[in-house]
DSSP file (Angstrom, degrees, kcal/mol; ACC not computed):
  #  RESIDUE AA STRUCTURE BP1 BP2  ACC     N-H-->O    O-->H-N    N-H-->O    O-->H-N    TCO  KAPPA ALPHA  PHI   PSI    X-CA   Y-CA   Z-CA
    1    1 A X              0   0    0      0, 0.0     2,-0.3     0, 0.0    76,-0.0   0.000 360.0 360.0 360.0 121.0   68.7   80.1  112.5
    2    2 A X        +     0   0    0      0, 0.0     2,-0.3     0, 0.0     0, 0.0  -0.629 360.0 163.7 -81.0 136.3   70.7   77.0  111.7
    3    3 A X        -     0   0    0     -2,-0.3    57,-0.1    74,-0.0    74,-0.0  -0.987  39.3-101.5-147.7 153.9   72.8   77.2  108.6
    4    4 A X        -     0   0    0     -2,-0.3     3,-0.1    55,-0.3    70,-0.0  -0.253  30.1-122.1 -67.7 166.9   75.7   75.3  107.1
    5    5 A X  S    S+     0   0    0      1,-0.1    69,-2.4    68,-0.1     2,-0.3   0.600  92.0  20.1 -87.2 -11.8   79.2   76.7  107.5
    6    6 A X  B     -A   73   0A   0     67,-0.3    67,-0.2    62,-0.1     3,-0.2  -0.968  58.4-144.4-150.3 165.2   79.7   76.8  103.7
    7    7 A X    >   +     0   0    0     65,-2.8     3,-1.7    -2,-0.3     6,-0.2   0.078  62.1 117.2-117.8  21.1   77.7   76.8  100.5
    8    8 A X  T 3   +     0   0    0     64,-0.3    -1,-0.1     1,-0.3     9,-0.1   0.749  69.4  62.9 -64.4 -23.7   80.1   74.7   98.3
    9    9 A X  T 3  S+     0   0    0     -3,-0.2     2,-0.8     4,-0.0    -1,-0.3   0.482  78.9  97.4 -81.0  -1.8   77.5   72.0   97.8
   10   10 A X    X>  -     0   0    0     -3,-1.7     3,-1.7     1,-0.2     4,-0.8  -0.790  63.2-156.1 -93.3 111.5   75.0   74.3   96.0
   11   11 A X  G >4 S+     0   0    0     -2,-0.8     3,-0.9     1,-0.3     4,-0.4   0.841  89.2  61.1 -56.0 -39.1   75.4   73.7   92.3
   12   12 A X  G 34 S+     0   0    0      1,-0.2    -1,-0.3     2,-0.1     3,-0.2   0.738 108.4  44.9 -63.3 -21.7   74.0   77.2   91.4
   13   13 A X  G X> S+     0   0    0     -3,-1.7     3,-1.9    -6,-0.2     4,-0.8   0.564  84.4  94.3 -98.4 -10.3   76.9   78.8   93.3
   14   14 A X  G X< S+     0   0    0     -3,-0.9     3,-1.0    -4,-0.8    -1,-0.1   0.829  76.1  62.8 -55.5 -36.2   79.8   76.7   92.1
   15   15 A X  G 34 S+     0   0    0     -4,-0.4    -1,-0.3     1,-0.2    -2,-0.1   0.762 102.8  52.6 -61.6 -20.8   80.7   79.2   89.3
   16   16 A X  G X> S+     0   0    0     -3,-1.9     3,-2.5     3,-0.1     4,-2.5   0.731  81.4 115.6 -82.3 -23.2   81.5   81.8   92.0
   17   17 A X  T << S+     0   0    0     -3,-1.0    54,-0.2    -4,-0.8    53,-0.1  -0.222  89.0   3.1 -58.7 127.2   83.8   79.5   94.0
   18   18 A X  T 34 S+     0   0    0     52,-4.1    -1,-0.3     2,-0.1    53,-0.2   0.389 130.9  61.8  80.8  -3.2   87.3   80.8   94.1
   19   19 A X  T <4 S+     0   0    0     -3,-2.5     2,-0.4    51,-0.5    -2,-0.2   0.745 102.5  16.5-119.2 -43.2   86.3   83.9   92.1
   20   20 A X     <  -     0   0    0     -4,-2.5    -1,-0.3    50,-0.4    52,-0.2  -0.995  60.8-125.0-142.9 138.5   83.8   86.1   93.9
   21   21 A X        -     0   0    0     -2,-0.4    25,-2.0    23,-0.3     2,-0.4  -0.466  39.6-144.7 -69.4 158.5   82.3   86.6   97.3
   22   22 A X  E     -bC  46  68B   0     46,-2.0    46,-2.7    23,-0.2     2,-0.5  -0.964  22.0-155.8-134.1 146.8   78.5   86.3   97.3
   23   23 A X  E     -bC  47  67B   0     23,-2.6    25,-2.8    -2,-0.4     2,-0.6  -0.975  20.6-161.4-115.9 111.7   75.5   87.8   99.0
   24   24 A X  E     -bC  48  66B   0     42,-3.3    42,-2.5    -2,-0.5     2,-0.6  -0.857   6.5-167.9-100.9 117.3   72.7   85.3   98.8
   25   25 A X  E     -bC  49  65B   0     23,-3.3    25,-2.9    -2,-0.6     2,-0.7  -0.921  14.9-178.5-114.0 116.5   69.3   86.9   99.3
   26   26 A X  E     + C   0  64B   0     38,-2.9    38,-1.4    -2,-0.6    37,-0.6  -0.750  41.0 125.2-111.6  80.0   66.2   84.8   99.9
   27   27 A X        -     0   0    0     -2,-0.7     3,-0.4    23,-0.4    -2,-0.1  -0.957  66.1-130.9-137.6 151.6   63.6   87.5  100.2
   28   28 A X  S    S+     0   0    0     -2,-0.3     2,-0.5     1,-0.3    -1,-0.1   0.839 109.2  35.2 -68.8 -33.5   60.3   88.4   98.6
   29   29 A X        +     0   0    0      1,-0.1     3,-0.4    -3,-0.1    -1,-0.3  -0.796  63.4 162.1-124.6  88.9   61.5   91.9   98.0
   30   30 A X    >>  +     0   0    0     -2,-0.5     4,-2.4    -3,-0.4     3,-1.2   0.329  40.0 115.4 -86.8   9.1   65.2   92.0   97.3
   31   31 A X  H 3> S+     0   0    0      1,-0.3     4,-2.1     2,-0.2    -1,-0.2   0.840  70.5  55.4 -51.2 -42.8   65.1   95.6   95.8
   32   32 A X  H 34 S+     0   0    0     -3,-0.4     4,-0.4     1,-0.2    -1,-0.3   0.867 113.4  42.9 -60.8 -32.8   67.2   97.2   98.5
   33   33 A X  H X4 S+     0   0    0     -3,-1.2     3,-1.2     2,-0.2     4,-0.2   0.874 110.6  54.8 -77.6 -38.7   70.0   94.6   97.8
   34   34 A X  H >< S+     0   0    0     -4,-2.4     3,-1.2     1,-0.3     4,-0.3   0.836 100.8  60.7 -63.2 -31.2   69.5   94.9   94.0
   35   35 A X  T 3< S+     0   0    0     -4,-2.1    -1,-0.3    -5,-0.3     3,-0.2   0.734 108.1  44.7 -65.7 -22.0   70.1   98.7   94.4
   36   36 A X  T <> S+     0   0    0     -3,-1.2     4,-2.2    -4,-0.4    -1,-0.2   0.310  81.5 104.6-103.1   6.5   73.5   97.9   95.8
   37   37 A X  H <> S+     0   0    0     -3,-1.2     4,-2.7     1,-0.2     5,-0.2   0.870  79.4  51.5 -58.6 -40.1   74.5   95.3   93.1
   38   38 A X  H  > S+     0   0    0     -4,-0.3     4,-2.1     2,-0.2    -1,-0.2   0.888 108.9  51.2 -65.4 -37.9   76.8   97.6   91.3
   39   39 A X  H  > S+     0   0    0      2,-0.2     4,-0.8    -3,-0.2    -2,-0.2   0.904 111.3  48.0 -65.0 -41.1   78.6   98.4   94.6
   40   40 A X  H ><>S+     0   0    0     -4,-2.2     5,-3.0     1,-0.2     3,-0.9   0.921 110.0  52.3 -63.1 -44.0   79.0   94.7   95.2
   41   41 A X  H ><5S+     0   0    0     -4,-2.7     3,-1.9     1,-0.3    -2,-0.2   0.872 103.0  57.9 -61.5 -37.2   80.3   94.1   91.7
   42   42 A X  H 3<5S+     0   0    0     -4,-2.1    -1,-0.3     1,-0.3    -2,-0.2   0.763 107.4  48.7 -63.5 -23.6   82.9   96.9   92.2
   43   43 A X  T <<5S-     0   0    0     -3,-0.9    -1,-0.3    -4,-0.8   -22,-0.2   0.263 124.5-107.2 -95.0   9.6   84.2   94.8   95.2
   44   44 A X  T < 5S+     0   0    0     -3,-1.9   -23,-0.3     1,-0.3    -3,-0.2   0.556  79.1 136.1  72.3  10.4   84.2   91.7   93.0
   45   45 A X      < -     0   0    0     -5,-3.0     2,-0.4   -25,-0.2    -1,-0.3  -0.447  44.4-144.3 -85.3 161.5   81.1   90.5   94.8
   46   46 A X  E     -b   22   0B   0    -25,-2.0   -23,-2.6    -2,-0.1     2,-0.5  -0.982   4.9-139.7-128.8 140.2   78.0   88.9   93.3
   47   47 A X  E     -b   23   0B   0     -2,-0.4     2,-0.5   -25,-0.2   -23,-0.2  -0.868  15.7-170.4 -98.6 126.5   74.4   89.2   94.3
   48   48 A X  E     -b   24   0B   0    -25,-2.8   -23,-3.3    -2,-0.5     2,-0.4  -0.980   9.8-168.3-118.5 120.3   72.4   86.0   94.1
   49   49 A X  E     -b   25   0B   0     -2,-0.5     2,-0.5   -25,-0.2   -23,-0.2  -0.909  17.9-173.3-116.9 134.4   68.6   86.5   94.6
   50   50 A X        +     0   0    0    -25,-2.9   -23,-0.4    -2,-0.4     4,-0.1  -0.908   8.5 174.2-123.1 101.9   65.9   84.0   95.1
   51   51 A X        +     0   0    0     -2,-0.5     2,-0.3   -25,-0.1    -1,-0.1   0.851  68.5  45.3 -76.4 -36.4   62.5   85.8   95.0
   52   52 A X  S    S-     0   0    0      1,-0.1     5,-0.2   -24,-0.0   -25,-0.1  -0.822 105.5 -88.1-107.3 146.6   60.3   82.7   95.2
   53   53 A X  S    S+     0   0    0     -2,-0.3     2,-0.2     4,-0.1    -2,-0.1  -0.302  71.1 130.0 -55.2 131.4   60.9   79.8   97.7
   54   54 A X     >  -     0   0    0     -4,-0.1     4,-2.3    -3,-0.0     5,-0.2  -0.701  69.8 -42.8-156.2-153.4   63.3   77.3   96.2
   55   55 A X  H  > S+     0   0    0      1,-0.2     4,-2.1    -2,-0.2     5,-0.2   0.890 130.9  49.6 -60.0 -43.9   66.5   75.3   96.8
   56   56 A X  H  > S+     0   0    0      1,-0.2     4,-3.0     2,-0.2     5,-0.4   0.921 112.1  48.3 -64.2 -42.2   68.4   78.2   98.4
   57   57 A X  H  > S+     0   0    0     -5,-0.2     4,-2.4     1,-0.2    -1,-0.2   0.885 109.7  53.3 -64.1 -38.3   65.5   79.1  100.7
   58   58 A X  H  < S+     0   0    0     -4,-2.3    -1,-0.2     1,-0.2    -2,-0.2   0.912 117.7  36.5 -62.1 -42.0   65.2   75.4  101.7
   59   59 A X  H  < S+     0   0    0     -4,-2.1   -55,-0.3    -5,-0.2    -2,-0.2   0.854 131.3  27.0 -79.5 -36.4   68.9   75.3  102.6
   60   60 A X  H  < S-     0   0    0     -4,-3.0    -3,-0.2    -5,-0.2    -2,-0.2   0.606 107.4-113.3-106.6 -14.6   69.3   78.7  104.1
   61   61 A X     <  -     0   0    0     -4,-2.4     2,-0.4    -5,-0.4    -1,-0.2  -0.094  35.2 -75.0  95.8 159.1   65.9   79.7  105.4
   62   62 A X  S    S+     0   0    0      1,-0.3     2,-0.1    -4,-0.1   -35,-0.1  -0.975 113.5  29.2-142.5 125.3   63.4   82.3  104.3
   63   63 A X  S    S+     0   0    0    -37,-0.6     2,-0.3    -2,-0.4    -1,-0.3   0.539  96.2 133.5 -76.1 151.1   63.7   85.1  104.9
   64   64 A X  E     -C   26   0B   0    -38,-1.4   -38,-2.9    -2,-0.1     2,-0.4  -0.982  40.4-157.1-161.0 155.0   67.5   85.1  105.0
   65   65 A X  E     -CD  25  78B   0     13,-2.7    13,-2.0    -2,-0.3     2,-0.4  -0.998  16.9-171.6-132.0 131.4   70.6   86.9  103.8
   66   66 A X  E     -CD  24  77B   0    -42,-2.5   -42,-3.3    -2,-0.4     2,-0.5  -0.989   7.3-164.3-128.4 130.4   73.9   85.1  103.6
   67   67 A X  E     +CD  23  76B   0      9,-3.1     8,-3.0    -2,-0.4     9,-1.8  -0.962  17.2 174.6-113.5 127.0   77.3   86.6  102.9
   68   68 A X  E     -CD  22  74B   0    -46,-2.7   -46,-2.0    -2,-0.5     6,-0.2  -0.933  25.6-117.0-132.9 158.0   80.1   84.3  102.0
   69   69 A X    >   -     0   0    0      4,-2.0     3,-2.2    -2,-0.3   -47,-0.2  -0.057  49.8 -78.2 -80.6-175.1   83.7   84.6  100.9
   70   70 A X  T 3  S+     0   0    0      1,-0.3   -52,-4.1   -49,-0.1   -51,-0.5   0.716 132.9  50.7 -59.4 -22.7   85.3   83.6   97.6
   71   71 A X  T 3  S-     0   0    0    -54,-0.2    -1,-0.3   -53,-0.2   -63,-0.2   0.185 119.4-109.3-103.6  16.2   85.4   80.0   98.7
   72   72 A X    <   +     0   0    0     -3,-2.2   -65,-2.8     1,-0.2     2,-0.5   0.724  66.1 151.5  63.1  26.2   81.8   80.0   99.7
   73   73 A X  B     -A    6   0A   0    -67,-0.2    -4,-2.0   -66,-0.1     2,-0.3  -0.759  51.5-115.3 -81.5 130.4   82.5   79.9  103.5
   74   74 A X  E     +D   68   0B   0    -69,-2.4    -6,-0.3    -2,-0.5     3,-0.1  -0.527  40.5 168.8 -73.5 126.2   79.7   81.6  105.3
   75   75 A X  E    S+     0   0B   0     -8,-3.0    41,-1.7     1,-0.4     2,-0.3   0.727  70.4  14.1-102.1 -33.8   80.8   84.8  107.1
   76   76 A X  E     +D   67   0B   0     -9,-1.8    -9,-3.1    39,-0.2    -1,-0.4  -0.991  62.7 167.6-148.9 133.0   77.4   86.2  108.0
   77   77 A X  E     +D   66   0B   0     -2,-0.3     2,-0.3    37,-0.3   -11,-0.2  -0.939  16.1 132.5-152.5 124.5   73.9   84.6  108.0
   78   78 A X  E     -D   65   0B   0    -13,-2.0   -13,-2.7    -2,-0.3     3,-0.2  -0.979  60.2-107.3-162.2 166.3   70.6   85.9  109.5
   79   79 A X  S    S+     0   0    0     -2,-0.3     2,-0.4     1,-0.3   -16,-0.2   0.855 110.8  29.3 -68.3 -34.5   67.0   86.5  108.7
   80   80 A X        +     0   0    0    -15,-0.1     2,-0.4   -16,-0.1    -1,-0.3  -0.928  67.1 156.3-135.7 110.0   67.5   90.2  108.5
   81   81 A X        -     0   0    0     -2,-0.4     2,-0.1    -3,-0.2   -15,-0.0  -0.997  39.4-122.3-128.0 134.7   70.7   91.8  107.4
   82   82 A X     >  -     0   0    0     -2,-0.4     4,-2.1     1,-0.1     5,-0.2  -0.405  19.7-120.0 -73.6 153.3   70.8   95.3  106.0
   83   83 A X  H  > S+     0   0    0      1,-0.2     4,-2.6     2,-0.2     5,-0.2   0.874 115.8  56.4 -57.7 -36.0   72.3   95.9  102.5
   84   84 A X  H  > S+     0   0    0      1,-0.2     4,-2.5     2,-0.2    -1,-0.2   0.917 107.0  47.7 -62.5 -43.0   74.8   98.2  104.1
   85   85 A X  H  > S+     0   0    0      2,-0.2     4,-2.1     1,-0.2    -1,-0.2   0.887 111.4  51.0 -65.9 -38.6   76.0   95.5  106.5
   86   86 A X  H  X S+     0   0    0     -4,-2.1     4,-2.2     2,-0.2    -2,-0.2   0.929 112.6  45.3 -63.9 -45.8   76.2   93.0  103.6
   87   87 A X  H  X S+     0   0    0     -4,-2.6     4,-2.6     1,-0.2    -2,-0.2   0.909 111.5  53.2 -64.7 -41.7   78.3   95.4  101.5
   88   88 A X  H  X S+     0   0    0     -4,-2.5     4,-2.1    -5,-0.2    -1,-0.2   0.892 109.7  48.8 -59.7 -40.8   80.5   96.2  104.5
   89   89 A X  H  X S+     0   0    0     -4,-2.1     4,-2.7     2,-0.2    -1,-0.2   0.908 110.7  49.3 -68.2 -41.9   81.2   92.5  105.1
   90   90 A X  H  X S+     0   0    0     -4,-2.2     4,-2.2     2,-0.2    -2,-0.2   0.911 109.7  52.7 -62.7 -41.1   82.1   91.9  101.4
   91   91 A X  H  X S+     0   0    0     -4,-2.6     4,-1.0     1,-0.2    -2,-0.2   0.920 111.5  46.3 -59.7 -43.6   84.4   94.9  101.6
   92   92 A X  H >X S+     0   0    0     -4,-2.1     4,-1.7     1,-0.2     3,-0.6   0.919 110.2  53.2 -64.7 -43.6   86.1   93.4  104.7
   93   93 A X  H 3< S+     0   0    0     -4,-2.7    -1,-0.2     1,-0.2    -2,-0.2   0.876 111.7  46.3 -59.3 -37.4   86.3   90.0  103.0
   94   94 A X  H 3< S+     0   0    0     -4,-2.2    -1,-0.2     1,-0.2    -2,-0.2   0.654 115.6  45.0 -81.8 -15.3   88.1   91.5  100.0
   95   95 A X  H << S+     0   0    0     -4,-1.0    -2,-0.2    -3,-0.6    -1,-0.2   0.625  90.5  97.9-102.9 -14.2   90.5   93.6  102.0
   96   96 A X  S  < S-     0   0    0     -4,-1.7     2,-0.6    -5,-0.1     3,-0.0  -0.352  70.7-127.9 -75.3 155.7   91.6   91.0  104.6
   97   97 A X    >   -     0   0    0      3,-0.2     3,-1.6     1,-0.1     6,-0.3  -0.913   7.6-154.5-105.1 116.7   94.8   89.1  104.3
   98   98 A X  T 3  S+     0   0    0     -2,-0.6    -1,-0.1     1,-0.3     6,-0.1   0.743  94.9  55.7 -62.6 -22.7   94.3   85.3  104.7
   99   99 A X  T 3  S+     0   0    0      1,-0.1     2,-0.7    -3,-0.0    -1,-0.3   0.557  90.2  82.6 -88.3  -7.8   97.9   85.0  105.8
  100  100 A X    X>  -     0   0    0     -3,-1.6     3,-1.5     1,-0.2     4,-0.5  -0.857  65.4-159.0 -99.9 110.5   97.6   87.5  108.6
  101  101 A X  G >4 S+     0   0    0     -2,-0.7     3,-0.7     1,-0.3     4,-0.3   0.827  90.2  55.3 -59.5 -31.9   96.1   85.8  111.7
  102  102 A X  G >>>S+     0   0    0      1,-0.2     4,-2.1     2,-0.2     3,-1.2   0.697  89.6  76.1 -75.3 -16.9   95.0   89.1  113.2
  103  103 A X  G <45S+     0   0    0     -3,-1.5     4,-0.3    -6,-0.3    -1,-0.2   0.810  91.5  54.1 -67.1 -27.3   93.0   90.1  110.1
  104  104 A X  G <<5S+     0   0    0     -3,-0.7    -1,-0.3    -4,-0.5    -2,-0.2   0.657 123.4  25.0 -78.0 -14.7   90.2   87.7  111.0
  105  105 A X  T X45S+     0   0    0     -3,-1.2     3,-0.6    -4,-0.3    -2,-0.2   0.793 124.4  39.0-112.7 -61.1   89.8   89.2  114.5
  106  106 A X  T 3<5S+     0   0    0     -4,-2.1    -3,-0.2     1,-0.2    -2,-0.1   0.823 122.5  40.2 -67.5 -33.4   91.0   92.8  114.7
  107  107 A X  T 3 <S+     0   0    0     -5,-0.8    -1,-0.2    -4,-0.3    -3,-0.1   0.501  84.0 122.3 -95.9  -4.0   89.7   94.0  111.3
  108  108 A X    <   -     0   0    0     -3,-0.6     2,-0.1     1,-0.1    -4,-0.1  -0.314  68.9-112.4 -61.9 136.4   86.4   92.1  111.4
  109  109 A X        -     0   0    0    -21,-0.1     2,-0.7   -20,-0.1    -1,-0.1  -0.415  26.9-119.0 -66.9 145.6   83.4   94.4  111.0
  110  110 A X        -     0   0    0     -2,-0.1     2,-0.3    -3,-0.1    -1,-0.1  -0.780  42.1-177.4 -86.7 116.8   81.3   94.7  114.1
  111  111 A X        -     0   0    0     -2,-0.7     4,-0.1     1,-0.1     3,-0.1  -0.719  38.8-129.4-114.8 163.5   77.8   93.4  113.1
  112  112 A X  S    S+     0   0    0     -2,-0.3    -1,-0.1     1,-0.2    -2,-0.0   0.620 109.6  47.4 -82.2 -12.9   74.6   93.1  114.8
  113  113 A X  S    S-     0   0    0      1,-0.2   -36,-0.2   -35,-0.0    -1,-0.2   0.502 100.6-137.1-108.8  -7.0   74.3   89.5  113.7
  114  114 A X        -     0   0    0     -3,-0.1   -37,-0.3   -38,-0.1     2,-0.3  -0.068  30.4 -63.3  76.2 177.8   77.7   88.2  114.6
  115  115 A X        -     0   0    0    -39,-0.1   -39,-0.2     1,-0.1   -40,-0.1  -0.671  52.9 -97.3-102.0 156.1   79.9   85.9  112.5
  116  116 A X        -     0   0    0    -41,-1.7    -1,-0.1    -2,-0.3  -111,-0.1  -0.380  54.4 -89.1 -65.6 149.7   79.2   82.4  111.4
  117  117 A X              0   0    0      1,-0.2    -1,-0.1    -2,-0.0   -43,-0.1  -0.318 360.0 360.0 -61.5 144.1   80.8   79.7  113.6
  118  118 A X              0   0    0     -3,-0.1    -1,-0.2   -43,-0.0    -2,-0.1   0.477 360.0 360.0 -77.0 360.0   84.3   78.8  112.5
């Protein structure tokens, strides 16, 4: 699945930039992710859901789940990502130290979908 490396060009997400990591869900049934919204919020993350095909689906694909950091850099993007994996990635994004070079490698969660290209 081809995806951009960041989501900064999407106007609907701009209010999150610099403030909150985001989990962008383009699914017909986002209920499993909505059930974890409070857990994401406790991590300062935000859940963005697109139930019907629209701009996010056009840009990211449908079905798709995209996890990005506070600066809307894509960390994880795939057609099928579990809510647990999305929350785990947000937890890692919020605990890593941007100034520590090893934090991006050694502490990265091991996912079934891999990381977005740098």
